[in-house]
C-alpha positions as a printed Julia matrix, in Angstrom:
117×3 Matrix{Float64}:
   0.16  -0.34    0.26
   1.22   3.35   -0.56
   1.46   6.05    1.21
  -1.09   9.06    0.85
  -0.07  12.31   -0.73
  -0.47  15.1     1.85
  -2.69  18.02    0.56
  -1.19  21.28    1.61
  -2.79  23.91    3.84
  -5.27  25.97    1.87
  -3.65  29.7     2.15
  -5.32  32.16    4.61
  -8.59  34.35    3.31
  -7.66  37.4     2.6
 -10.32  40.31    4.52
 -11.79  42.45    2.4
 -13.85  44.83    4.0
 -17.79  44.77    4.43
 -17.99  48.09    5.52
 -15.94  51.66    5.15
 -16.35  54.11    8.06
 -19.0   56.26    7.85
 -18.54  59.86    7.14
 -19.18  63.02    8.84
 -21.24  64.71    6.14
 -19.78  68.31    7.28
 -16.28  66.79    6.68
 -16.99  65.19    3.66
 -18.46  68.6     2.05
 -15.49  71.0     3.11
 -13.48  68.44    2.19
 -15.27  68.47   -1.8
 -15.41  72.32   -1.39
 -12.11  72.12   -3.07
 -11.74  72.41   -6.67
  -8.9   70.71   -6.19
 -10.12  67.84   -4.42
 -13.09  67.84   -7.13
 -10.5   67.05   -9.58
  -8.16  64.67   -7.78
 -11.33  62.36   -6.92
 -12.38  62.18  -10.4
  -9.07  61.44  -11.28
  -9.66  58.99   -8.82
 -13.48  57.79   -8.84
 -12.64  55.1   -11.71
 -11.07  52.82   -9.32
  -7.35  53.77  -10.48
  -4.52  53.8    -7.47
  -2.23  56.76   -8.25
   0.15  57.44   -6.09
   1.13  61.56   -5.01
   3.51  62.52   -7.98
   0.8   60.92  -10.39
  -1.87  63.03   -9.22
   0.25  65.79   -8.77
   1.06  65.78  -12.51
  -2.45  64.93  -13.01
  -4.27  67.99  -11.82
  -1.21  70.57  -12.17
  -0.76  70.48   -8.68
   2.63  71.56   -6.71
   3.4   68.1    -5.32
   3.73  69.13   -1.52
   0.01  70.65   -2.1
  -1.33  67.28   -3.67
   0.08  65.94   -0.83
  -1.64  67.44    1.87
  -4.9   67.2    -0.11
  -4.73  63.48   -0.45
  -3.6   63.25    3.16
  -6.86  65.02    4.79
  -9.15  63.23    2.02
  -7.72  59.79    3.8
  -7.95  60.99    6.95
 -11.61  61.99    5.86
 -12.07  58.49    4.6
 -13.03  59.96    1.21
 -10.16  57.92   -0.28
  -8.33  55.05    0.38
  -4.49  55.32    0.73
  -1.2   52.51    1.06
   1.99  53.75    2.78
   4.59  53.47    0.36
   8.92  52.54    2.05
   9.03  56.83    1.87
   6.32  58.99    1.69
   6.74  59.53   -2.08
   5.59  55.72   -2.45
   1.77  55.64   -0.85
  -1.01  55.33   -3.13
  -4.31  56.51   -3.03
  -7.84  55.66   -4.56
 -11.15  55.23   -4.34
 -13.02  52.07   -2.34
 -14.85  49.35   -4.86
 -17.57  49.85   -1.94
 -17.68  54.04   -2.6
 -18.38  53.29   -6.13
 -21.24  51.29   -6.95
 -20.92  52.41  -11.23
 -19.05  53.98  -12.7
 -19.66  58.29  -12.48
 -21.29  57.11   -9.01
 -20.07  57.64   -5.74
 -21.46  56.51   -2.77
 -20.93  58.34    1.06
 -23.8   56.7     2.33
 -25.66  59.9     3.11
 -25.19  61.06    0.1
 -24.28  59.92   -3.27
 -22.25  62.32   -6.38
 -23.15  61.58   -9.76
 -20.33  62.72  -11.41
 -21.58  63.54  -14.96
 -23.49  65.61  -13.41
 -20.62  68.15  -12.1
């Protein structure tokens, strides 16, 4: 009789968020009252991930200013971010949970149709 071949253990499941933190309306609307931030949201609204340098180049603003706006929007919960080995490698995006359809962002208490703005 042969010995059965051991079955390798299955990989650990990847944690996928089922919900995002609830946003405060005042924080959201005051944050999006800045035109440069709207440009950044439009850029990231399709789910792309972009570094601060890429966002700054796309919206035609200074890299330090772009970093400031992105950090603020990350703290407010508007965008997500993943820290790199240094600040230049930090990547930002808008979660798929906030993007129920192309051009539509859902912040829980408000839906924003980017095609109408």
